[in-house]
C-alpha positions as CSV (number, residue, x, y, z in Angstrom):
1,M,-5.5,-24.4,8.5
2,I,-6.5,-22.1,5.6
3,K,-4.3,-19.2,5.0
4,Q,-5.3,-15.9,3.5
5,N,-3.4,-14.5,0.5
6,G,-3.4,-11.4,-1.7
7,L,-3.6,-11.0,-5.4
8,T,-2.1,-7.9,-7.0
9,L,-2.4,-7.4,-10.8
10,I,-1.2,-4.2,-12.5
11,L,-1.9,-4.3,-16.2
12,P,-0.9,-1.6,-18.7
13,I,-4.0,-0.3,-20.5
14,K,-3.8,-0.4,-24.3
15,S,-4.9,3.2,-25.1
16,D,-6.4,6.4,-23.7
17,A,-9.7,5.4,-25.1
18,D,-9.5,2.0,-23.3
19,A,-8.6,3.8,-20.1
20,E,-11.7,6.1,-20.4
21,W,-13.9,3.1,-21.2
22,L,-12.6,1.2,-18.2
23,R,-13.2,4.2,-15.8
24,S,-16.8,4.5,-17.1
25,K,-17.7,0.8,-17.1
26,L,-16.1,0.1,-13.8
27,A,-17.7,3.1,-12.1
28,A,-21.1,1.9,-13.3
29,M,-20.3,-1.6,-12.0
30,G,-19.3,-0.2,-8.7
31,K,-22.6,1.5,-8.2
32,H,-24.4,-1.9,-8.8
33,L,-22.4,-4.0,-6.3
34,G,-24.9,-5.9,-4.1
35,K,-27.5,-5.7,-6.9
36,T,-26.6,-7.1,-10.4
37,P,-23.0,-6.1,-11.1
38,T,-21.1,-7.2,-14.2
39,V,-18.7,-9.1,-11.9
40,D,-20.7,-10.5,-9.0
41,F,-18.0,-11.3,-6.4
42,R,-20.8,-12.6,-4.1
43,K,-20.6,-15.8,-6.1
44,S,-17.1,-16.4,-4.7
45,R,-16.9,-17.7,-1.1
46,L,-13.2,-17.2,-1.1
47,T,-13.0,-13.5,-1.7
48,H,-12.9,-11.2,1.3
49,F,-12.3,-7.9,-0.5
50,A,-11.6,-7.0,-4.1
51,R,-11.1,-3.8,-6.1
52,F,-10.6,-2.4,-9.6
53,V,-8.7,0.9,-9.8
54,V,-7.4,2.8,-12.8
55,I,-4.0,4.0,-11.5
56,P,-1.4,6.3,-13.0
57,G,1.4,4.9,-15.1
58,A,4.8,4.1,-13.7
59,S,6.2,7.5,-14.7
60,G,3.0,9.4,-13.7
61,Q,2.8,10.7,-17.3
62,P,-0.6,11.0,-19.1
63,G,-1.4,8.2,-21.5
64,S,0.3,5.5,-19.4
65,E,-2.5,4.5,-17.0
66,R,-2.9,0.9,-15.7
67,L,-5.6,-1.3,-14.4
68,L,-5.1,-2.5,-10.9
69,F,-7.1,-5.6,-9.8
70,S,-6.4,-6.8,-6.2
71,S,-8.2,-9.1,-3.8
72,N,-7.8,-10.8,-0.5
73,F,-8.8,-14.4,-0.6
74,D,-8.8,-17.8,1.3
75,G,-6.4,-20.5,0.2
76,D,-3.7,-20.6,-2.5
77,L,-3.7,-18.9,-5.9
78,K,-4.4,-22.1,-7.9
79,G,-7.6,-22.7,-5.9
80,Y,-8.6,-19.1,-6.2
81,A,-8.1,-19.2,-10.0
82,Y,-10.3,-22.3,-10.2
83,D,-12.9,-20.6,-8.0
84,L,-13.0,-17.5,-10.3
85,I,-13.5,-19.7,-13.3
86,Q,-16.2,-22.0,-11.7
87,T,-18.2,-19.0,-10.5
88,G,-18.0,-17.3,-13.9
89,L,-16.1,-14.4,-12.4
90,A,-13.1,-14.9,-14.6
91,L,-15.1,-14.7,-17.8
92,A,-16.9,-11.6,-16.5
93,M,-13.6,-9.9,-15.7
94,E,-12.2,-10.8,-19.1
95,E,-14.2,-7.8,-20.5
96,F,-11.9,-5.5,-18.5
97,F,-8.7,-7.5,-18.7
98,S,-8.9,-7.6,-22.5
99,R,-8.5,-3.8,-22.6
100,C,-5.0,-4.3,-21.2
101,E,-1.7,-5.4,-22.7
102,G,-0.6,-9.0,-22.0
103,Y,-4.0,-10.6,-21.7
104,T,-5.1,-13.2,-24.2
105,K,-8.9,-13.3,-24.7
106,G,-10.4,-16.7,-24.1
107,I,-8.1,-18.0,-21.3
108,A,-10.8,-17.4,-18.7
109,N,-12.3,-20.7,-20.0
110,N,-9.1,-22.6,-19.4
111,P,-8.2,-23.2,-15.7
112,L,-4.5,-23.8,-16.4
113,L,-4.0,-20.8,-18.7
114,F,-5.9,-18.5,-16.4
115,F,-3.9,-19.6,-13.4
116,R,-0.6,-19.1,-15.3
117,F,-1.8,-15.6,-16.2
118,L,-2.6,-14.7,-12.6
119,E,0.6,-16.4,-11.3
120,G,2.8,-14.6,-13.9
121,R,1.3,-11.2,-13.4
122,N,0.8,-11.4,-9.6
123,I,3.2,-8.9,-7.9
124,S,4.9,-10.1,-4.6
125,I,3.7,-8.3,-1.5
126,Q,6.5,-7.1,0.8
127,A,4.3,-6.6,3.9
128,F,0.9,-8.1,4.3
129,F,-1.3,-7.5,7.3
130,V,-4.3,-9.8,8.1
131,A,-6.4,-9.1,11.2
132,L,-8.1,-12.5,11.3
133,R,-5.7,-15.1,10.2
134,S,-7.2,-18.4,9.1
135,V,-10.7,-17.0,9.4
136,T,-12.5,-17.8,6.2
137,V,-15.2,-15.9,4.4
138,N,-17.6,-18.8,5.2
139,L,-16.8,-18.7,8.9
140,I,-17.4,-14.9,9.1
141,L,-20.7,-15.1,7.2
142,E,-21.9,-18.2,9.2
143,S,-21.0,-16.5,12.5
144,A,-22.8,-13.3,11.6
145,A,-25.9,-15.4,10.6
146,I,-25.9,-17.2,14.0
147,R,-25.7,-13.8,15.8
148,R,-28.6,-12.5,13.8
149,E,-30.7,-15.6,14.6
150,L,-29.9,-15.2,18.3
151,E,-30.7,-11.5,18.2
152,T,-34.1,-12.3,16.6
153,S,-34.8,-14.8,19.3
154,L,-33.7,-12.3,22.0
155,D,-35.7,-9.5,20.6
156,A,-38.8,-11.7,20.7
157,G,-38.2,-12.3,24.4
158,E,-37.4,-16.0,24.3
159,M,-33.9,-15.6,25.9
160,S,-33.5,-13.4,29.0
161,F,-31.6,-14.9,31.8
162,N,-28.3,-14.5,33.6
163,E,-25.8,-17.2,34.7
164,N,-28.1,-18.1,37.7
165,H,-31.2,-18.2,35.5
166,D,-33.0,-15.8,37.9
167,L,-32.5,-12.2,36.7
168,P,-33.5,-11.0,33.2
169,L,-30.8,-9.6,30.9
170,K,-31.3,-7.3,28.0
171,P,-30.8,-8.9,24.6
172,Q,-27.4,-7.3,23.9
173,Q,-26.2,-8.3,27.3
174,V,-26.7,-12.0,26.4
175,I,-24.7,-11.5,23.2
176,N,-22.0,-9.7,25.1
177,R,-21.8,-12.4,27.8
178,A,-21.4,-15.1,25.1
179,A,-18.5,-13.3,23.5
180,D,-15.1,-14.5,24.8
181,P,-13.0,-11.5,25.7
182,S,-9.8,-13.6,25.5
183,L,-10.2,-13.6,21.8
184,A,-10.0,-9.8,21.6
185,P,-6.7,-8.3,20.8
186,K,-4.6,-7.4,23.8
187,K,-2.6,-4.2,24.2
188,P,1.1,-5.0,24.7
189,G,2.7,-3.9,27.9
190,F,5.8,-1.8,28.6
191,S,9.2,-3.5,28.3
192,L,12.9,-2.8,27.8
193,A,12.6,-4.1,24.3
194,T,10.0,-1.3,23.6
195,V,12.5,1.3,24.7
196,I,15.3,-0.1,22.5
197,A,12.9,-0.4,19.6
198,N,11.9,3.3,19.9
199,L,15.5,4.3,20.1
200,L,16.3,2.3,16.9
201,I,13.2,3.8,15.2
202,S,14.3,7.3,16.0
203,T,17.8,6.6,14.6
204,V,16.4,5.2,11.3
205,E,14.1,8.2,11.0
206,W,17.1,10.5,11.2
207,I,19.0,8.4,8.7
208,I,16.2,8.6,6.1
209,G,16.0,12.4,6.6
210,L,13.0,13.0,8.9
211,R,13.3,15.9,11.3
212,K,10.9,16.6,14.2
213,K,9.4,20.1,13.7
214,Q,6.2,21.9,14.6
215,N,3.0,20.7,13.0
216,N,1.7,22.9,10.2
217,P,-2.0,23.6,10.9
218,Q,-2.2,25.9,7.9
219,V,-2.0,23.2,5.4
220,N,-4.8,23.4,2.8
221,L,-6.3,19.9,2.3
222,K,-7.9,19.5,-1.1
223,T,-9.7,16.3,-1.9
224,D,-10.7,15.0,-5.2
225,A,-14.5,14.7,-5.3
226,R,-14.1,11.2,-6.8
227,L,-12.5,10.1,-3.6
228,Y,-15.4,11.3,-1.5
229,A,-17.8,9.6,-3.8
230,A,-16.1,6.2,-3.3
231,E,-16.1,6.4,0.5
232,D,-18.6,5.7,3.4
233,I,-20.8,3.5,1.2
234,V,-20.5,0.4,3.5
235,T,-19.1,-0.1,7.0
236,Q,-15.6,-0.5,5.6
237,N,-13.6,1.9,3.5
238,Q,-10.7,1.4,1.1
239,M,-7.5,3.2,0.4
240,T,-5.3,2.9,-2.7
241,V,-2.1,5.0,-2.6
242,V,0.8,5.0,-5.1
243,V,3.9,7.0,-4.0
244,P,7.2,7.5,-5.8
245,V,10.3,6.2,-3.9
246,K,13.4,8.3,-3.5
247,R,16.2,7.3,-6.0
248,T,18.9,6.7,-3.4
249,I,20.7,3.7,-2.1
250,T,19.6,4.5,1.5
251,A,15.9,4.5,0.4
252,Y,16.4,1.3,-1.6
253,V,17.9,-0.6,1.3
254,M,15.8,0.9,4.2
255,L,12.5,0.5,2.5
256,R,13.0,-3.2,1.9
257,L,14.5,-3.8,5.3
258,V,11.6,-2.0,7.0
259,L,8.9,-3.8,5.0
260,F,10.6,-7.2,5.8
261,V,10.6,-6.5,9.5
262,M,7.0,-5.2,9.4
263,N,5.9,-8.4,7.6
264,Q,7.5,-10.6,10.3
265,V,5.7,-8.5,13.0
266,F,2.4,-8.8,11.2
267,K,2.7,-12.6,11.2
268,L,2.7,-12.5,15.0
269,S,0.0,-9.9,15.4
270,K,-3.5,-10.9,16.5
271,G,-6.2,-8.5,15.2
272,K,-4.2,-5.3,15.5
273,L,-1.9,-3.3,13.3
274,S,0.2,-1.0,15.6
275,D,-2.6,-1.0,18.2
276,L,-5.3,-0.3,15.6
277,D,-8.2,-2.8,15.6
278,S,-10.1,-1.3,12.6
279,I,-8.0,-2.8,9.8
280,H,-9.1,-6.0,8.0
281,F,-6.3,-6.3,5.4
282,A,-3.4,-4.0,4.4
283,R,-0.5,-4.5,2.0
284,W,2.6,-2.7,0.9
285,V,3.9,-3.6,-2.5
286,I,7.0,-2.3,-4.2
287,I,6.1,-1.9,-7.9
288,D,7.6,-0.6,-11.2
289,G,11.1,-1.9,-10.5
290,G,11.3,0.0,-7.2
291,R,10.2,3.4,-8.5
292,N,6.9,3.4,-6.7
293,I,5.2,1.7,-3.7
294,L,1.6,0.7,-3.6
295,F,-0.3,0.8,-0.3
296,E,-3.8,-0.7,0.0
297,S,-6.0,-0.9,3.1
298,N,-9.4,-2.2,4.0
299,F,-10.6,-0.5,7.2
300,D,-13.6,0.3,9.4
301,G,-15.0,3.8,9.7
302,S,-14.2,7.0,8.0
303,W,-11.0,8.1,6.2
304,E,-10.5,11.0,8.6
305,N,-10.7,8.7,11.7
306,Y,-8.4,6.2,10.0
307,I,-5.7,8.7,9.4
308,D,-6.0,10.3,12.8
309,D,-5.7,6.8,14.3
310,F,-2.5,6.2,12.3
311,A,-1.1,9.5,13.5
312,D,-1.9,8.5,17.1
313,H,-0.8,4.9,17.1
314,A,1.4,4.1,14.0
315,V,3.6,7.2,13.5
316,A,6.8,5.1,13.5
317,G,5.6,2.6,10.9
318,M,4.4,5.3,8.5
319,N,7.5,7.3,8.9
320,L,9.8,4.4,8.3
321,V,8.0,3.4,5.1
322,W,7.0,6.7,3.5
323,G,10.0,8.5,4.8
324,N,11.8,6.8,2.0
325,C,9.4,8.3,-0.5
326,I,9.5,11.6,-2.5
327,G,7.6,14.5,-1.0
328,F,6.8,13.0,2.4
329,P,6.5,15.7,5.1
330,I,9.9,16.3,6.7
331,S,8.2,16.2,10.2
332,G,6.7,12.8,9.3
333,S,3.2,11.6,10.0
334,S,3.1,13.4,13.4
335,D,2.4,16.5,11.3
336,V,-1.1,15.3,10.8
337,E,-2.4,17.9,8.4
338,S,0.6,17.6,6.1
339,F,0.4,13.8,6.3
340,K,-3.3,13.9,5.3
341,R,-2.5,16.1,2.3
342,Y,0.3,13.8,1.3
343,I,-2.0,10.8,1.3
344,R,-4.8,12.6,-0.5
345,D,-2.4,13.8,-3.2
346,H,-1.3,10.2,-3.9
347,Q,-4.6,8.4,-3.4
348,T,-6.6,7.1,-6.3
349,P,-10.3,6.4,-6.2
350,A,-11.4,2.8,-6.6
351,Q,-14.0,2.4,-9.4
352,V,-15.1,-0.9,-7.8
353,Y,-14.8,-1.9,-4.2
354,Y,-16.3,-5.2,-2.9
355,S,-16.6,-6.5,0.6
356,A,-18.0,-10.0,1.4
357,Y,-19.3,-8.8,4.7
358,P,-20.1,-5.0,4.3
359,D,-21.8,-4.6,7.7
360,S,-19.1,-6.2,9.8
361,T,-16.2,-4.5,11.6
362,V,-13.2,-6.3,12.9
363,R,-14.6,-6.1,16.4
364,N,-18.0,-7.5,15.2
365,I,-16.2,-10.4,13.6
366,F,-14.3,-11.3,16.8
367,T,-17.5,-11.3,18.8
368,D,-19.5,-13.2,16.2
369,I,-16.8,-16.0,15.9
370,S,-16.6,-16.3,19.7
371,L,-20.4,-16.6,19.8
372,N,-20.4,-19.2,17.0
373,T,-17.8,-21.2,18.9
374,K,-19.9,-21.3,22.1
375,V,-23.2,-22.1,20.3
376,T,-21.5,-24.8,18.3
377,K,-20.0,-26.3,21.4
378,F,-23.4,-26.5,23.2
379,A,-25.3,-27.5,20.1
380,R,-23.3,-30.5,18.9
381,P,-25.8,-33.2,20.1
382,Y,-28.7,-31.4,18.5
383,G,-27.7,-29.4,15.5
384,R,-27.3,-25.6,15.7
385,R,-30.8,-24.6,14.7
386,N,-32.6,-27.2,16.8
387,F,-30.4,-26.2,19.7
388,I,-31.5,-22.6,19.4
389,K,-35.1,-23.7,18.9
390,G,-35.2,-26.3,21.6
391,Y,-33.0,-25.0,24.3
392,Y,-34.2,-21.4,24.2
393,G,-37.8,-22.1,23.0
394,S,-37.3,-20.1,19.9
395,P,-40.2,-20.6,17.4
396,G,-39.6,-20.4,13.7
397,L,-36.1,-21.9,13.5
398,S,-35.9,-25.4,12.0
399,N,-33.4,-27.4,10.1
């Protein structure tokens, strides 16, 4: 069973001039993703999502900016390092890494040295959410291709029957019937454990200093134009947030305890993060010796809807993490407008954001994989394409 992992590199940039060069070059590359980018992540069949972001320094002071490179990938880090080298991506990324401290130019040609660089600089993730565990990039792309083939055949009128083969069905109904609803995430039911958990959460919120107050609808939300420019380009969006952590023993202990518990819960989750089924990958990483926390997310839909969904379904999780951080609204994330401003104030625009499947939502992927499973089951004696062609009489599909 292949496991997904996350790579998080934060490299100090050598100079202000290098930082400006990186912002300019990476922004230009970001505009060419899907065409002819400098670093063509499409060559890698292990990379789900990747991003380059110039983030503030550990102290937040000018002149101390860093380059963040992160990705979500299939398999272990050694295999991923080899994949980056074999596809030429490592050599292409060297142009950017060489503007940072601690990188030796030329190691992208040496699998062992490049792996050691990634391993030595990779920052441990405290809480890592994966919606589709053990689902590889190849499986997602193959499943989407099968669905497109069937849709083409359906639209041409070669498949239009129900279970009794007597009444016509619309094309999308056939696709929907093939999807297995048992694979979709299920909403947890009420239990005594839920009541106890809610009581415990309220107690911890009080300990870290949150107090329930009225929402503040008068909050003025100002958004950096660069954030808007990096959003709503494909079906998914990204978020990169760096927040300073309170310098207290309580925050130190609580933050690590909460993230540990969250990570254990994530390992048991199936497709949903706190009842949200729009998140592909998310990570919380304590950085800079505990002074800051990095939050990254890859999600479906708009930023506004994403934050509103968090406020509706994940108030406790957000409060327990960011309640340990400086400047978090005293009413917590239930004060939606203040919460939005807090996120926007600490969010950094990604110069480069890559998705291996830019048109697929989490729900789409569940459906596609279910469809793939059923088609593969019926097609074993014939081969998938011949099955579609022969069984459904679809012309134009051959091995």
